[in-house]
Backbone as JSON, one array per atom type, in Angstrom:
{
  "sequence": "MEDQSYRKLERITKHSRYRAIYAQGVWRSSRHFTTITCINDKEAGRLGITVTKKAGNAVKRNRIKRLIREFFRLNKCLFPAGYDVVVMAKRNMPSLKYQEACGELTELLTRKAII",
  "N": [[3.35, -23.21, 5.61], [3.09, -19.87, 4.66], [0.03, -18.16, 4.09], [-0.62, -17.1, 0.88], [-2.5, -15.52, -0.41], [-4.71, -12.88, -1.49], [-6.98, -11.86, 0.3], [-10.45, -10.92, 0.82], [-10.89, -9.86, 3.39], [-8.5, -8.66, 3.87], [-8.43, -6.31, 2.57], [-8.99, -2.81, 2.17], [-12.03, -1.44, 1.78], [-14.05, 0.45, 2.05], [-15.03, 3.8, 1.45], [-15.28, 5.63, 3.52], [-13.52, 4.62, 5.41], [-11.06, 4.99, 4.14], [-10.99, 7.81, 4.18], [-10.83, 8.25, 6.95], [-8.35, 7.11, 7.49], [-6.66, 8.79, 5.99], [-6.96, 11.11, 7.49], [-6.11, 10.44, 10.12], [-3.82, 8.89, 10.01], [-0.28, 7.95, 9.84], [1.99, 9.46, 7.76], [4.31, 8.52, 5.29], [6.9, 8.9, 2.93], [8.38, 8.18, -0.25], [10.4, 8.14, -3.21], [8.65, 7.34, -5.33], [6.33, 6.43, -4.1], [3.8, 6.85, -1.55], [3.04, 6.08, 1.76], [0.44, 5.48, 4.1], [-0.22, 4.83, 7.37], [-2.38, 3.41, 9.71], [-3.98, 2.55, 12.76], [-6.23, -0.23, 13.17], [-9.34, -1.92, 14.0], [-9.3, -4.56, 13.51], [-7.82, -7.87, 13.38], [-6.1, -8.52, 11.39], [-3.62, -7.32, 9.06], [-4.37, -4.77, 6.75], [-4.7, -3.72, 3.33], [-4.79, -0.87, 1.27], [-5.1, 0.69, -1.89], [-4.22, 3.49, -3.79], [-4.33, 5.06, -6.79], [-4.13, 7.69, -8.78], [-5.5, 9.41, -11.69], [-3.53, 11.07, -12.52], [-1.24, 9.63, -12.45], [-0.98, 8.31, -14.81], [-2.15, 6.67, -17.85], [-4.87, 4.22, -18.12], [-3.69, 1.7, -18.44], [-1.1, 2.0, -17.3], [-1.85, 2.7, -14.66], [-3.21, 0.37, -13.81], [-1.13, -1.5, -13.94], [0.58, -0.53, -11.94], [-1.06, -0.94, -9.7], [-1.25, -3.74, -9.78], [1.43, -4.43, -9.27], [1.71, -3.48, -6.62], [-0.23, -5.01, -5.25], [0.82, -7.59, -5.65], [3.24, -7.34, -4.3], [2.25, -7.02, -1.68], [0.96, -9.5, -1.34], [3.1, -11.33, -1.37], [4.71, -10.4, 0.68], [3.56, -10.23, 3.29], [4.43, -10.24, 5.9], [5.72, -7.84, 6.33], [3.73, -5.99, 6.63], [2.11, -4.61, 9.28], [0.2, -6.42, 11.69], [-3.11, -5.64, 12.6], [-3.15, -3.08, 11.63], [-4.0, -0.64, 9.17], [-2.84, -0.06, 5.93], [-2.32, 2.27, 3.49], [-1.28, 2.55, 0.22], [-0.05, 4.9, -1.92], [0.43, 5.92, -5.24], [2.7, 8.13, -6.76], [2.42, 11.04, -8.92], [3.14, 11.02, -12.47], [4.8, 8.74, -12.58], [7.47, 6.66, -13.52], [7.67, 3.65, -15.57], [8.1, 1.04, -13.53], [10.16, -1.74, -12.68], [9.38, -4.89, -11.15], [11.22, -5.56, -9.11], [12.38, -3.08, -8.48], [10.17, -1.67, -7.5], [9.58, -3.31, -5.3], [11.89, -2.99, -3.7], [11.7, -0.26, -3.03], [9.19, -0.12, -1.71], [9.63, -1.92, 0.39], [11.63, -0.58, 1.83], [10.15, 1.67, 2.6], [8.15, 0.55, 4.28], [9.63, -0.61, 6.31], [10.83, 1.44, 7.55], [11.25, 3.25, 10.5], [8.64, 4.6, 12.44], [6.63, 6.69, 14.45], [3.67, 5.61, 15.71]],
  "CA": [[3.62, -22.19, 4.62], [2.26, -18.67, 4.83], [-1.04, -17.96, 3.12], [-0.17, -16.1, -0.08], [-3.61, -14.98, -1.19], [-5.11, -11.5, -1.16], [-8.37, -12.1, 0.65], [-11.34, -9.77, 0.99], [-10.72, -9.25, 4.72], [-7.23, -7.95, 3.89], [-8.58, -5.13, 1.71], [-9.77, -1.67, 2.65], [-13.01, -1.29, 0.72], [-15.0, 1.55, 2.26], [-14.54, 5.17, 1.25], [-15.22, 6.29, 4.84], [-12.3, 4.16, 6.08], [-9.96, 5.71, 3.5], [-10.99, 9.18, 4.69], [-10.34, 8.2, 8.33], [-6.9, 6.83, 7.43], [-6.0, 10.02, 5.53], [-7.01, 12.11, 8.55], [-5.49, 10.03, 11.38], [-2.66, 8.03, 9.79], [1.1, 8.43, 9.78], [2.39, 9.53, 6.37], [5.72, 8.35, 4.94], [6.99, 9.08, 1.49], [9.62, 7.87, -0.95], [10.45, 8.79, -4.52], [7.5, 7.01, -6.17], [5.17, 5.99, -3.33], [3.51, 7.39, -0.23], [2.25, 5.15, 2.57], [-0.26, 6.02, 5.26], [-0.47, 3.72, 8.28], [-3.32, 3.77, 10.77], [-4.43, 1.39, 13.53], [-7.61, -0.63, 12.93], [-9.89, -2.78, 15.05], [-9.23, -5.93, 13.02], [-6.57, -8.52, 13.77], [-5.26, -8.69, 10.2], [-3.16, -6.12, 8.37], [-5.16, -4.55, 5.54], [-4.06, -2.91, 2.3], [-5.56, -0.04, 0.36], [-4.27, 1.21, -2.98], [-4.74, 4.68, -4.44], [-3.56, 5.48, -7.95], [-4.97, 8.66, -9.46], [-5.31, 9.55, -13.14], [-2.28, 11.82, -12.74], [-0.15, 8.66, -12.54], [-0.88, 7.84, -16.18], [-3.38, 6.11, -18.43], [-5.41, 3.06, -17.42], [-2.73, 0.61, -18.49], [-0.07, 2.28, -16.29], [-2.46, 2.63, -13.33], [-3.48, -1.03, -13.48], [0.15, -2.16, -13.69], [1.03, -0.1, -10.62], [-1.88, -1.64, -8.71], [-0.84, -5.15, -9.77], [2.72, -4.52, -8.57], [1.5, -3.28, -5.18], [-0.94, -6.19, -4.73], [1.74, -8.72, -5.64], [4.17, -7.1, -3.2], [1.52, -7.34, -0.44], [0.69, -10.93, -1.29], [4.33, -12.08, -1.08], [5.44, -9.82, 1.82], [2.59, -9.88, 4.34], [5.12, -10.08, 7.17], [6.12, -6.44, 6.46], [2.54, -5.21, 6.96], [1.82, -4.92, 10.68], [-1.13, -6.9, 12.02], [-3.88, -4.65, 13.34], [-2.98, -1.76, 11.02], [-4.36, -0.42, 7.77], [-1.79, 0.62, 5.17], [-2.72, 2.73, 2.17], [-0.14, 2.86, -0.63], [-0.43, 5.83, -2.98], [1.46, 6.13, -6.27], [2.85, 9.55, -7.08], [2.16, 11.39, -10.32], [4.19, 10.88, -13.49], [5.7, 7.67, -12.16], [7.94, 5.88, -14.67], [7.41, 2.22, -15.51], [9.05, 0.38, -12.63], [10.21, -3.19, -12.65], [8.89, -5.4, -9.87], [12.3, -5.5, -8.12], [12.53, -1.68, -8.07], [9.02, -1.35, -6.66], [9.76, -4.07, -4.05], [12.91, -2.34, -2.89], [11.21, 1.0, -2.51], [8.12, -0.38, -0.75], [10.24, -2.54, 1.58], [12.28, 0.49, 2.58], [9.11, 2.52, 3.2], [7.44, -0.15, 5.34], [10.51, -0.96, 7.43], [11.28, 2.7, 8.17], [10.65, 3.46, 11.82], [7.76, 5.76, 12.58], [5.82, 6.68, 15.68], [2.26, 5.46, 15.36]],
  "C": [[2.61, -21.06, 4.77], [1.22, -18.58, 3.72], [-0.66, -16.82, 2.18], [-1.31, -15.58, -0.96], [-3.87, -13.54, -0.75], [-6.61, -11.53, -0.92], [-9.14, -10.8, 0.86], [-11.12, -9.09, 2.34], [-9.39, -8.52, 4.85], [-7.25, -6.7, 3.02], [-9.33, -4.04, 2.45], [-10.73, -1.34, 1.51], [-13.9, -0.05, 0.86], [-14.34, 2.92, 2.14], [-14.39, 5.89, 2.59], [-13.96, 5.86, 5.59], [-11.06, 4.82, 5.48], [-9.86, 7.13, 4.05], [-10.46, 9.23, 6.12], [-8.83, 7.96, 8.36], [-6.15, 8.08, 7.0], [-5.93, 11.05, 6.66], [-6.16, 11.73, 9.76], [-4.16, 9.29, 11.21], [-1.33, 8.75, 9.81], [1.57, 8.34, 8.33], [3.9, 9.35, 6.25], [5.83, 8.36, 3.43], [8.36, 8.66, 0.98], [9.53, 8.53, -2.33], [9.19, 8.56, -5.35], [6.23, 6.66, -5.41], [5.03, 6.79, -2.04], [2.69, 6.34, 0.51], [1.63, 5.9, 3.74], [-0.64, 4.83, 6.12], [-1.35, 4.19, 9.42], [-3.78, 2.48, 11.47], [-5.88, 1.08, 13.16], [-8.08, -1.54, 14.05], [-9.93, -4.24, 14.61], [-7.91, -6.55, 13.46], [-5.62, -8.7, 12.6], [-4.79, -7.33, 9.69], [-3.93, -5.98, 7.07], [-4.44, -3.57, 4.62], [-5.1, -2.13, 1.52], [-4.62, 0.55, -0.67], [-4.97, 2.4, -3.6], [-3.79, 5.06, -5.57], [-4.47, 6.42, -8.75], [-4.66, 8.72, -10.95], [-4.04, 10.32, -13.46], [-1.08, 10.88, -12.87], [0.0, 8.11, -13.96], [-2.2, 7.29, -16.68], [-3.77, 4.83, -17.69], [-4.43, 1.89, -17.38], [-1.65, 0.79, -17.42], [-0.64, 2.16, -14.88], [-2.71, 1.19, -12.91], [-2.19, -1.8, -13.22], [0.69, -1.8, -12.31], [0.25, -0.84, -9.54], [-1.52, -3.12, -8.63], [0.48, -5.34, -9.05], [2.54, -4.42, -7.06], [0.79, -4.49, -4.57], [-0.02, -7.4, -4.64], [2.77, -8.56, -4.52], [3.5, -7.45, -1.87], [1.35, -8.84, -0.28], [1.93, -11.73, -0.88], [5.07, -11.59, 0.17], [4.5, -9.39, 2.94], [3.25, -9.65, 5.69], [5.56, -8.63, 7.39], [4.95, -5.53, 6.85], [2.11, -5.57, 8.37], [0.38, -5.38, 10.88], [-1.85, -5.84, 12.86], [-3.74, -3.23, 12.8], [-3.47, -1.77, 9.59], [-3.23, 0.36, 7.12], [-2.36, 0.99, 3.81], [-1.45, 3.1, 1.41], [-0.65, 3.73, -1.78], [0.73, 5.96, -3.95], [1.5, 7.62, -6.59], [2.64, 9.79, -8.57], [3.4, 11.22, -11.19], [5.25, 9.85, -13.11], [6.18, 6.9, -13.39], [7.56, 4.41, -14.52], [8.5, 1.56, -14.67], [9.02, -1.11, -12.85], [9.78, -3.63, -11.25], [9.96, -5.27, -8.79], [12.5, -4.08, -7.62], [11.4, -1.28, -7.14], [9.14, -2.05, -5.31], [10.77, -3.39, -3.14], [12.41, -1.06, -2.25], [10.11, 0.8, -1.47], [8.65, -1.04, 0.53], [10.9, -1.48, 2.45], [11.25, 1.39, 3.28], [8.45, 1.83, 4.4], [8.32, -0.53, 6.52], [11.07, 0.28, 8.13], [10.54, 2.9, 9.49], [9.8, 4.72, 11.82], [6.97, 5.6, 13.87], [4.36, 6.65, 15.27], [1.41, 5.73, 16.57]]
}
């Protein structure tokens, strides 16, 4: 059975790495989310989450982050090994159900892009 945890080595933690991903990554966008994918020197796929104050109050921002983390935890096969993926929530995002967020993130991550 696949490991379904969200370990420290699967997180992007350093501000300098986020800046490098923003500068060098491939951007893809949907209605509520934007993803940026960039190659890394690790063997595991890593996730970074960015939700600004423009997305809503603290309760809304934390819910969005929980939805994204849960999606990553259950769908690690969609995140390519050896790549960093940053998921950004867009401003004024309505309250999404988990299934709606899953559908949109799945479509974003399976969309073909040249990396």
